[in-house]
C-alpha positions in Angstrom: 6.1 22.6 11.8 8.0 22.7 15.1 7.8 26.5 15.3 4.1 26.4 14.6 3.5 23.8 17.3 5.5 25.7 19.9 3.6 28.9 19.1 0.1 27.6 19.7 -1.1 26.6 23.2 -4.4 25.3 21.8 -2.9 23.5 18.8 -3.9 19.9 18.5 -0.5 19.1 16.9 1.3 19.9 20.2 1.8 17.1 22.7 -0.4 17.5 25.8 1.4 19.3 28.6 4.1 20.8 26.3 2.6 24.3 26.4 2.5 24.3 30.2 6.0 22.9 30.5 7.4 25.6 28.2 5.5 28.3 30.0 6.9 27.1 33.3 10.4 27.0 31.9 10.0 30.6 30.7 8.2 32.0 33.7 9.5 35.4 34.8 11.4 36.1 31.7 9.4 36.5 28.5 5.9 35.6 27.6 7.1 34.3 24.2 9.0 31.1 24.0 10.9 32.0 20.8 13.3 34.7 22.2 14.5 32.5 25.1 18.2 31.8 24.5 19.3 28.6 26.0 22.6 26.8 25.5 21.3 23.3 24.7 23.8 20.6 23.8 22.9 17.9 21.3 20.8 15.2 22.9 19.3 11.9 21.6 15.6 12.1 20.5 13.6 9.7 22.6 11.0 7.2 21.5 8.4 8.7 19.2 5.7 8.5 21.9 7.4 10.8 24.3 4.4 12.5 25.8 4.1 10.4 29.0 7.5 11.6 30.0 6.0 15.0 30.8 3.6 13.6 33.3 6.3 11.5 35.0 9.2 14.1 35.0 7.6 17.5 35.5 9.4 19.2 38.3 8.8 22.7 39.8 11.3 25.3 38.7 12.3 28.4 40.6 10.9 31.7 39.2 13.2 33.0 36.4 15.2 29.8 36.2 15.0 27.6 33.2 15.0 23.8 33.8 17.3 22.7 30.9 16.2 19.0 31.2 12.6 19.9 30.8 13.3 22.1 27.8 15.3 19.3 26.2 12.4 17.0 26.8 9.9 19.5 25.4 11.9 20.1 22.2 12.6 16.4 21.7 8.9 15.6 22.1 7.9 18.3 19.7 10.4 17.0 17.1 9.2 13.4 17.6 5.6 14.5 17.4 6.2 16.4 14.2 8.0 13.4 12.8 5.1 11.2 13.6 2.6 13.5 11.9 4.8 13.8 8.9 5.1 10.0 8.6 1.3 9.7 9.0 0.6 12.2 6.2 3.1 10.6 3.9 1.2 7.3 4.2 -1.9 9.0 2.6 -0.4 11.8 0.6 -0.3 10.1 -2.8 -3.8 8.7 -2.4 -5.2 12.1 -1.4 -3.8 13.6 -4.6 -5.0 10.9 -6.8 -8.5 10.4 -5.4 -9.7 13.9 -4.6 -13.1 15.0 -6.0 -15.4 17.9 -5.2 -18.8 17.3 -3.7 -21.7 17.7 -6.1 -23.4 21.1 -6.0 -26.6 21.4 -4.1 -26.2 18.1 -2.2 -28.8 17.7 0.6 -27.2 15.4 3.1 -29.2 14.7 6.2 -32.2 16.8 5.0 -34.6 14.3 6.7 -33.0 14.2 10.1 -34.6 17.5 11.3 -37.0 20.1 9.9 -36.3 23.8 10.0 -39.1 24.2 12.5 -37.7 21.6 14.9 -34.3 23.2 14.7 -35.8 26.7 15.3 -37.5 25.4 18.5 -34.2 24.1 19.7 -32.4 27.4 19.1 -35.1 29.5 20.7 -34.7 27.6 24.0 -30.9 27.8 23.7 -30.0 31.5 24.0 -26.5 30.6 25.0 -25.9 29.1 21.6 -27.9 31.2 19.1 -28.3 35.0 19.2 -31.7 35.5 17.6 -31.5 39.3 17.9 -28.4 39.5 15.8 -29.0 36.4 13.8 -25.7 34.7 14.6 -24.1 32.1 16.8 -23.2 33.3 20.3 -19.5 34.0 20.1 -19.7 35.8 16.8 -20.6 39.5 16.3 -23.1 40.9 13.8 -20.4 40.8 11.1 -19.9 37.1 11.7 -16.5 37.6 13.2 -15.4 35.6 16.2 -15.4 37.8 19.3 -12.2 38.4 21.1 -11.5 35.9 23.8 -14.0 33.3 22.6 -12.7 29.7 22.5 -13.9 28.3 19.2 -13.3 24.7 20.4 -15.5 25.3 23.5 -18.2 26.9 21.3 -18.4 24.0 18.9 -18.2 21.5 21.8 -21.3 23.2 23.4 -23.3 23.3 20.2 -22.6 19.6 19.5 -23.3 18.5 23.1 -26.6 20.5 23.2 -27.8 19.0 19.9 -27.1 15.5 20.9 -29.0 16.0 24.2 -31.9 17.7 22.5 -32.4 15.0 19.9 -32.0 12.2 22.4 -28.8 10.8 21.1 -27.1 10.7 24.5 -28.9 7.4 25.4 -31.6 5.4 23.6 -32.1 1.7 23.6 -28.6 0.8 24.7 -27.0 3.1 22.1 -25.5 6.5 23.0 -23.5 9.4 21.6 -21.5 12.0 23.5 -19.0 14.7 22.4 -15.6 14.6 24.0 -12.6 16.9 23.9 -9.8 14.8 22.6 -6.8 17.1 22.2 -5.3 15.5 25.3 -6.4 11.9 24.4 -4.4 9.5 22.3 -6.4 7.6 19.7 -3.9 4.9 19.0 -3.4 3.8 15.4 -3.6 0.1 14.3 -1.1 -1.7 12.1 -0.8 -5.2 11.0 -0.1 -6.5 14.5 -2.7 -4.5 16.5 -2.8 -1.1 18.2 0.6 0.6 18.4 1.7 3.2 21.0 4.1 4.9 18.5 1.3 6.3 16.3 -1.8 8.1 17.4 -4.1 11.1 16.7 -5.5 13.7 19.0 -8.3 15.6 17.2 -9.9 18.5 18.9 -13.3 16.8 19.4 -14.7 13.3 18.8 -18.2 11.8 19.2 -17.9 8.7 21.4 -20.4 6.0 20.7 -21.9 2.8 22.1 -23.8 0.4 19.9 -23.6 -2.8 17.8 -20.8 -1.5 15.5 -18.6 -0.1 18.3 -16.2 -1.6 20.7 -12.5 -1.8 21.5 -10.6 -4.8 20.0 -9.4 -7.5 22.4 -5.7 -7.6 23.2 -3.6 -9.6 20.6 -2.5 -13.0 21.8 -0.2 -15.7 20.5 2.2 -13.4 18.7 6.0 -13.0 19.2 7.2 -11.5 22.4 9.4 -9.2 20.4 6.3 -7.1 19.5 5.8 -4.1 21.8 2.9 -4.3 24.3 -0.4 -2.9 23.1 -1.2 0.4 24.8 -4.1 0.7 27.2 -7.1 2.7 25.9 -10.6 3.4 27.0 -11.4 5.2 23.8 -10.2 4.8 20.2 -11.1 5.0 16.6 -13.2 1.8 17.1 -15.5 3.6 19.6 -16.2 7.0 17.9 -18.4 8.1 15.0 -16.3 11.1 13.7 -13.4 13.5 14.4 -13.8 17.2 14.4 -10.7 19.4 14.2 -10.9 23.1 15.3 -8.3 25.6 14.3 -8.0 29.3 14.8 -6.6 31.7 12.2 -2.8 31.8 12.3 -2.6 28.1 13.1 -4.5 26.7 10.2 -3.0 24.1 7.8 -3.0 24.5 4.1 -6.0 22.9 2.3 -3.7 20.0 1.2 -2.4 19.5 4.7 -5.9 19.5 6.1 -7.0 16.9 3.6 -4.0 14.7 4.5 -4.9 15.1 8.2 -8.5 14.0 7.6 -7.3 11.2 5.5 -5.1 9.9 8.3 -8.3 9.8 10.5 -10.3 8.1 7.7 -7.7 5.4 7.2 -7.8 4.5 10.9 -11.6 4.5 10.8 -11.6 2.0 7.9 -9.0 -0.2 9.6 -10.5 -0.2 13.1 -14.1 -0.3 12.0 -13.9 -2.8 9.1 -17.6 -2.7 8.5 -17.4 1.0 7.5 -18.6 1.8 3.9 -17.8 5.5 4.3 -16.3 8.0 6.8 -17.2 11.6 7.3 -15.2 14.2 9.3 -15.3 17.9 9.9 -12.7 20.7 10.0 -13.8 23.9 11.7 -12.2 27.4 11.6 -13.6 30.8 12.6 -14.6 31.3 9.0 -16.3 28.0 7.9 -16.9 24.3 8.4 -15.3 22.0 5.8 -16.9 18.7 5.3 -15.0 15.5 4.3 -16.4 12.3 2.9 -14.2 9.2 2.3 -15.3 6.0 0.6 -13.5 3.4 -1.5 -13.9 5.4 -4.7 -12.2 8.6 -3.4 -12.7 11.5 -1.1 -14.9 14.5 -1.4 -14.7 17.8 0.4 -16.8 21.0 0.5 -17.3 24.1 2.6 -20.6 22.9 4.1 -21.3 25.8 6.4 -20.1 29.4 6.3 -20.3 31.2 9.6 -21.3 34.4 7.6 -24.5 32.5 6.5 -27.2 33.3 9.1 -28.8 29.9 8.3 -28.0 27.6 11.3 -30.0 24.6 10.0 -27.3 23.0 7.9 -24.8 22.9 10.8 -27.3 21.2 13.2 -28.2 18.6 10.6 -24.5 18.0 10.0 -24.0 17.4 13.7 -27.0 15.0 13.8 -25.7 13.2 10.7 -22.2 12.4 11.8 -23.6 11.4 15.3 -26.7 9.5 14.3 -27.9 6.5 16.2 -28.7 4.9 12.8 -25.5 3.2 12.0 -26.3 3.0 8.3 -26.5 6.8 8.3 -23.0 6.8 9.8 -21.7 4.6 6.9 -21.7 1.2 8.6 -22.6 -2.1 7.0 -25.1 -3.3 9.7 -25.0 -6.9 8.6 -22.0 -7.2 10.9 -22.7 -6.8 14.6 -20.5 -6.8 17.7 -21.1 -7.7 21.3 -19.0 -6.2 24.0 -18.3 -6.9 27.7 -18.7 -4.5 30.6 -15.4 -2.8 29.8 -16.5 -2.1 26.2 -14.2 -4.8 24.7 -15.5 -6.8 21.8 -16.2 -10.4 22.9 -18.2 -11.7 20.0 -19.8 -10.9 16.6 -22.1 -12.1 13.9 -22.3 -11.6 10.1 -25.4 -12.0 8.0 -25.1 -13.1 4.4 -27.8 -13.3 1.7 -27.9 -16.0 -0.9 -28.6 -14.1 -4.2 -29.8 -17.3 -5.9 -32.2 -18.5 -3.2 -33.0 -15.1 -1.7 -32.4 -16.5 1.8 -30.3 -14.9 4.6 -28.2 -16.8 7.1 -26.4 -15.4 10.2 -23.0 -16.8 10.9 -20.9 -16.5 14.1 -17.5 -14.8 13.7 -14.6 -17.2 14.5 -12.2 -14.2 14.9 -13.0 -10.7 15.9 -10.4 -9.4 13.5 -10.6 -9.9 9.7 -8.5 -12.7 8.2 -7.5 -10.1 5.6 -8.1 -6.4 5.3 -6.5 -3.5 3.4 -4.5 -0.8 5.0 -5.2 1.8 2.3 -8.4 3.9 2.0 -9.3 3.6 -1.6 -9.6 0.8 -4.1 -11.2 -2.7 -3.8 -11.3 -2.6 0.0 -11.2 -6.4 0.1 -12.0 -7.8 3.6 -12.2 -11.5 4.5 -13.9 -12.9 7.6 -13.7 -16.4 9.0 -17.2 -17.5 10.1 -18.9 -20.7 11.4 -22.0 -22.1 9.9 -24.5 -22.4 12.8 -26.0 -25.6 11.3 -23.0 -27.6 10.3 -20.3 -26.1 12.5 -18.1 -25.8 9.4 -15.7 -22.8 9.1 -16.3 -20.7 5.9 -14.7 -17.6 4.4 -16.7 -14.5 3.7 -15.2 -12.0 1.3 -16.5 -8.4 0.9 -15.1 -6.5 -2.0 -15.7 -3.4 -4.2 -15.4 -3.3 -8.0 -15.9 -0.7 -10.7 -19.4 -0.8 -12.2 -18.0 -1.8 -15.6 -16.0 -4.7 -14.2 -17.2 -8.3 -14.2 -18.2 -9.5 -10.7 -16.0 -12.2 -9.2 -18.9 -14.4 -8.4 -19.6 -14.8 -12.1 -16.1 -16.2 -12.5 -16.6 -18.5 -9.5 -19.7 -19.9 -11.2 -17.5 -21.0 -14.1 -15.2 -22.7 -11.5 -18.0 -24.7 -9.9 -17.0 -28.3 -9.1 -13.5 -27.8 -10.5 -10.6 -29.2 -8.4 -7.8 -26.8 -7.5 -10.1 -23.7 -7.7 -11.9 -22.0 -4.8 -15.6 -23.1 -4.5 -18.4 -20.6 -3.9 -21.3 -21.4 -1.6 -23.4 -18.2 -1.9 -23.1 -14.6 -3.2 -24.9 -11.3 -2.8 -24.3 -8.6 -5.4 -25.2 -4.9 -5.3 -24.9 -4.6 -1.6 -24.0 -0.9 -1.9 -23.1 1.6 -4.6 -20.8 4.6 -3.9 -23.0 6.7 -6.2 -25.8 6.3 -3.7 -23.8 8.0 -0.8 -25.1 11.4 -2.0 -21.9 13.3 -2.4 -20.7 12.8 -6.0 -22.0 13.2 -9.5 -22.7 10.1 -11.4 -22.1 9.1 -15.0 -22.8 5.6 -16.4 -19.8 3.7 -17.8 -21.0 4.5 -21.4 -21.3 8.2 -20.6 -17.9 8.2 -19.1 -16.4 6.5 -22.1 -18.1 8.9 -24.4 -16.8 12.0 -22.5 -13.3 10.5 -22.1 -10.4 12.2 -20.3 -10.0 12.8 -16.6 -13.5 13.5 -15.2 -13.9 15.4 -11.9 -16.0 12.5 -10.5 -15.1 9.0 -9.3 -16.3 5.8 -10.9 -19.2 4.1 -9.2 -18.1 1.2 -7.1 -20.3 -1.8 -6.3 -19.9 -3.9 -3.1 -20.5 -7.6 -3.3 -20.2 -10.5 -0.7 -19.2 -14.0 -1.4 -19.4 -17.0 1.0 -16.8 -19.6 0.1 -15.2 -22.8 1.4 -12.3 -22.0 3.7 -8.9 -23.5 2.8 -5.4 -23.5 4.4 -2.6 -21.0 4.6 -0.9 -19.2 1.7 1.4 -21.4 -0.3 4.9 -20.3 0.6 4.4 -20.1 4.3 6.2 -22.6 6.5 5.3 -26.1 5.2 7.2 -29.1 4.1 8.9 -29.2 0.7 6.5 -32.0 -0.4 3.4 -30.0 0.7 4.6 -27.0 -1.2 5.3 -28.8 -4.5 2.0 -30.7 -4.3 0.1 -27.5 -3.7 1.8 -25.7 -6.6 1.2 -28.6 -8.8 -2.6 -28.8 -8.0 -3.1 -25.1 -8.3 -1.6 -25.1 -11.8 -3.8 -28.1 -12.6 -6.8 -26.0 -11.3 -5.7 -23.2 -13.6 -5.8 -25.6 -16.5 -9.3 -26.8 -15.7 -10.5 -23.3 -15.3 -9.1 -22.5 -18.7 -10.2 -25.6 -20.6 -13.5 -26.4 -18.9 -14.6 -23.1 -17.4 -13.4 -21.2 -20.4 -11.9 -18.5 -18.1 -8.4 -17.2 -17.6 -7.4 -16.4 -14.1 -5.0 -13.6 -15.1 -3.4 -13.0 -11.7 -1.2 -15.8 -10.6 0.9 -14.9 -7.5 1.9 -16.2 -4.1 -1.0 -14.3 -2.4 -3.5 -16.1 -4.7 -2.4 -19.7 -4.0 -3.4 -21.4 -0.7 -3.0 -24.9 0.7 -6.1 -27.1 0.5 -8.1 -28.3 3.5 -6.4 -30.7 5.9 -6.2 -34.2 4.4 -7.1 -32.9 0.9 -6.8 -35.4 -1.9 -4.6 -35.0 -5.0 -6.1 -32.2 -7.1 -7.1 -30.1 -4.1 -3.8 -29.9 -2.2 -3.4 -26.4 -3.6 -6.2 -24.0 -4.4 -6.3 -21.1 -6.8 -8.2 -18.2 -5.2 -9.0 -14.5 -5.9 -10.8 -14.5 -9.3 -11.4 -10.7 -9.3 -9.3 -10.2 -12.4 -10.3 -13.4 -14.1 -12.0 -13.1 -17.5 -14.0 -15.4 -19.8 -11.9 -16.2 -22.9 -14.4 -14.4 -25.1 -14.0 -11.2 -23.1 -10.2 -10.9 -23.1 -9.3 -7.6 -24.9 -6.7 -7.4 -27.6 -5.4 -4.1 -26.2 -2.3 -3.5 -24.1 -3.8 -3.6 -20.6 -1.6 -5.3 -18.0 -3.3 -7.2 -15.3 -1.8 -8.9 -12.3 0.9 -8.6 -9.6 3.8 -6.5 -11.0 6.5 -8.9 -10.0 4.7 -11.8 -11.7 3.6 -10.2 -15.0 5.0 -12.0 -18.0 7.5 -10.5 -20.4 4.9 -10.5 -23.1 2.5 -8.4 -21.1 5.3 -6.0 -20.1 6.1 -5.6 -23.8 2.5 -4.7 -24.4 2.8 -1.9 -21.9 5.8 -0.5 -23.8 4.4 -1.0 -27.3 3.7 2.7 -27.8 7.4 3.3 -27.3 9.0 0.3 -29.0 6.4 -0.1 -31.8 6.2 -3.8 -31.3 3.1 -5.9 -31.9 0.6 -6.3 -29.0 -0.3 -9.9 -28.1 -3.5 -10.6 -26.1 -3.2 -12.0 -22.6 -3.3 -15.8 -22.8 -2.7 -18.9 -20.7 1.0 -18.9 -21.5 1.3 -15.6 -19.7 -0.3 -17.2 -16.6 2.0 -20.2 -16.9 5.0 -17.8 -16.9 3.5 -16.1 -13.8 3.4 -19.6 -12.3 7.1 -19.9 -12.9 7.7 -16.6 -11.2 5.6 -17.7 -8.3 7.5 -21.0 -8.0 10.8 -19.1 -8.0 9.6 -16.7 -5.4 8.9 -19.5 -3.1 11.8 -21.8 -3.9 14.3 -19.0 -4.4 13.5 -17.0 -1.3 12.1 -19.2 1.4 14.5 -20.1 4.1 14.3 -23.2 6.4 12.7 -21.0 9.0 10.0 -20.0 6.6 11.0 -16.3 6.4 11.6 -14.5 3.1 15.0 -13.1 2.0 15.5 -10.4 -0.6 17.2 -11.8 -3.7 17.7 -9.0 -6.2 20.1 -11.0 -8.4 17.3 -13.3 -9.3 15.1 -10.5 -10.6 17.7 -8.9 -12.8 16.7 -7.7 -16.2 16.0 -10.2 -19.0 16.6 -13.2 -16.8 14.3 -15.3 -19.0 15.8 -14.2 -22.3 19.4 -13.9 -21.3 22.2 -15.2 -23.5 23.3 -17.7 -22.7 20.6 -19.3 -20.5 21.1 -18.9 -16.8 20.9 -21.5 -14.1 18.1 -20.6 -11.7 19.2 -23.4 -9.3 22.0 -21.3 -7.9 19.5 -18.9 -6.4 17.6 -21.6 -4.5 17.7 -21.4 -0.7 19.6 -24.2 1.1 16.4 -25.7 2.5 15.2 -27.0 -0.8 16.5 -30.4 -2.1 17.7 -31.6 -5.4 14.2 -32.4 -6.7 13.1 -28.8 -6.4 16.3 -27.5 -8.0 15.8 -29.8 -11.0 12.1 -28.7 -11.2 13.2 -25.0 -11.3 15.8 -25.6 -14.0 13.3 -27.5 -16.2 10.5 -25.0 -15.6 12.9 -22.2 -16.5 13.8 -23.8 -19.8 10.1 -24.3 -20.7 9.3 -20.7 -19.8 12.3 -19.5 -21.7 11.3 -21.4 -24.8 7.8 -20.0 -24.8 9.0 -16.4 -24.1 11.4 -16.6 -27.0 8.7 -18.0 -29.3 6.3 -15.1 -28.4 9.1 -12.6 -28.8 9.7 -13.7 -32.4 6.0 -13.4 -33.1 5.8 -10.0 -31.6 8.6 -8.7 -33.9 7.5 -10.6 -37.0 7.0 -8.1 -39.9 4.4 -10.1 -41.7 1.1 -9.6 -39.9 -0.6 -12.7 -41.4 2.4 -14.9 -40.6 2.5 -13.6 -37.0 -1.2 -14.4 -36.5 -0.7 -17.9 -37.9 2.3 -18.5 -35.6 0.4 -17.3 -32.5 -2.6 -19.4 -33.4 -0.4 -22.5 -33.8 1.4 -21.8 -30.5 -1.8 -21.5 -28.5 -3.3 -24.6 -30.1 -0.8 -26.6 -28.0 -2.5 -25.7 -24.6 -3.0 -29.3 -23.6 0.6 -30.2 -24.4 2.0 -27.2 -22.6 -0.1 -27.8 -19.4 0.8 -31.5 -19.5 4.5 -30.7 -19.7 4.4 -28.3 -16.7 2.4 -30.8 -14.6 4.8 -33.6 -15.7 7.7 -31.5 -14.3 6.0 -31.2 -10.9 5.0 -34.8 -10.9 8.6 -35.8 -11.7 9.9 -33.6 -8.9 7.4 -35.1 -6.4 8.4 -38.6 -7.4 12.0 -37.7 -7.1 11.5 -36.2 -3.7 9.4 -39.2 -2.6 12.3 -41.5 -3.6 14.9 -39.5 -1.8 13.1 -39.5 1.6 14.4 -43.0 2.4 11.3 -44.1 4.1 10.6 -40.9 6.0 6.9 -40.4 5.9 5.3 -37.0 5.6 1.7 -36.2 5.7 1.4 -35.2 2.1 2.9 -38.5 0.9 0.1 -40.6 2.5 -2.4 -39.1 0.0 -3.2 -41.1 -3.2 -1.2 -40.0 -6.2 -3.1 -38.8 -9.3 -2.1 -40.3 -12.6 1.2 -38.6 -13.5 1.3 -36.3 -16.5 3.0 -37.8 -19.5 6.1 -36.2 -20.8 5.3 -34.8 -24.2 7.1 -36.6 -27.0 9.5 -34.3 -29.0 8.3 -33.5 -32.5 10.4 -35.2 -35.1 11.5 -33.1 -38.0 12.0 -34.8 -41.3 13.9 -33.4 -44.2 12.1 -33.0 -47.4 13.7 -34.1 -50.6 14.5 -31.4 -52.9 12.6 -31.4 -56.2 
């Protein structure tokens, strides 16, 4: 990679200024950099973003004299730049391999944007672009070979710029598009904490945009001073419609490397433009134009235009499509709009949501210009959560946008089952079928029944459906810095909510984890101090399959479900997912919080606690020794008792799993599951007892959570007395 970068003056993978610097260092000796022999001693590689050093430290050199310091900087920058590119590609490599699909044959994207006649008129008055006599683009000869000395980047730049001007995209009703050369511009990447100077991209060309979906994010505030300062930027992924890479023969990447590079761009588009439904980019060589489409179901690519094809219409339509003033054509969800200040920085936004039950639409103000939650991967559910304010009541609400496979049950259906249940998230409105990936026009489509009938790995993605849910907004995630009392009360009420969802809503949550438990609203009463959220994987009891599918966070999956996943190897019996699996997941969630949370609220790795067969170990282990010092005796006792309950259930299910008598195994499982009320009551009793114990140990110190009324405590289940039967 380094050799490739040093050999190409026009390579977008070489830091700006490096070619000139190397040429200066080599002046008067050899026109090629490679043969220069320099005695360079080992030197430390500087910060990954070394490019500004060239602008600051360039010094003139005498003819024929090599400036060793400049060569060191050049080599260090090249190594650092290559390392950055490699790191970026590794972030997307596995996804690119798993979600790659060909475009459907004969797709007609952007066919309505311009007629052949309109494009012909444009080309006739643009003799510097299209050679009508020879039937080819200016810059190519009759054999569709690029003429010597022609700069392909300049050629594409001129074609794109002329098309934007001709179709009035440069300025219309406050929206505009313009093509820019970006090989010397840093498009900074965004991570969890904002824009970062250590990662950026510099594609050959970009189409800069102004409009309701574009604007640079405001500077982050209120975060730790230990974070590096955000870089200054006048242009970024948040202000462009597409990236176009241009590469000449000899400096081209492999098809896989090109896909990874485009995926790096797409990932940043989805992160910095969170209302994007799909992203489209182009890769241009002297032979063809390769088209890329990314959405949550996968990525598609196709050679869209071959320079040997004398038909210029597809290329012009492609330019108009990836630069369109219609933001839906660009792949945006236009129900979310931004306002920007004079500097192009976002300063406000709105989100419109439709109530599918009442068929009414309400526009909310965004409380924050950044999502409360967003994914940092390209493919999958693409869950994004926004905090909005109801313009009528002033109440803050949560809006969740999410994609699901067509055959999956929608989350709003599960939230309907949770209506008016304490301890479970409450839905206000929902809108289904907001978008289908099959309608984006790039992939073949088969219905779920057709896919099941064909079986195997199909060369087409599943259709994903986007839905939007407006919900009540609750507190922070359980496990973040809160008092011991607050945390135990929240865990207790969330488990009680799970019980009500199961017994009243006839629905199993199926995905208990720290990320799916939040604190209730400020001043919440008992029953709502902890809330169970994220019902994407929940299922009605009647729909739970008897197969071996494993659902949930990997670290929280029960031993029984893990055994299901290994049944083809071990030959053991498969047991359906049930409420006891979720209660075991609740134990793992509790241990994750109590075992790993320090007094400062940070998390510490604790590998010992996760050792193999912890639950079924012989003899039983003491989980209290893994508890962080911050937690008191009440929490330690809770963990010990919860462990013993979980161990007892796991051992009972293990015996059922290996029972040789099928009928007897079914009978034992049925009997075990008939005790749901007793099992839930016992777990709630353990938490109630710990809360009482913690309350008594505080010696009059009042905490906010203790001022709430206490719900009737669960009763400790009475042990079943066994009586000996007289022998006959």
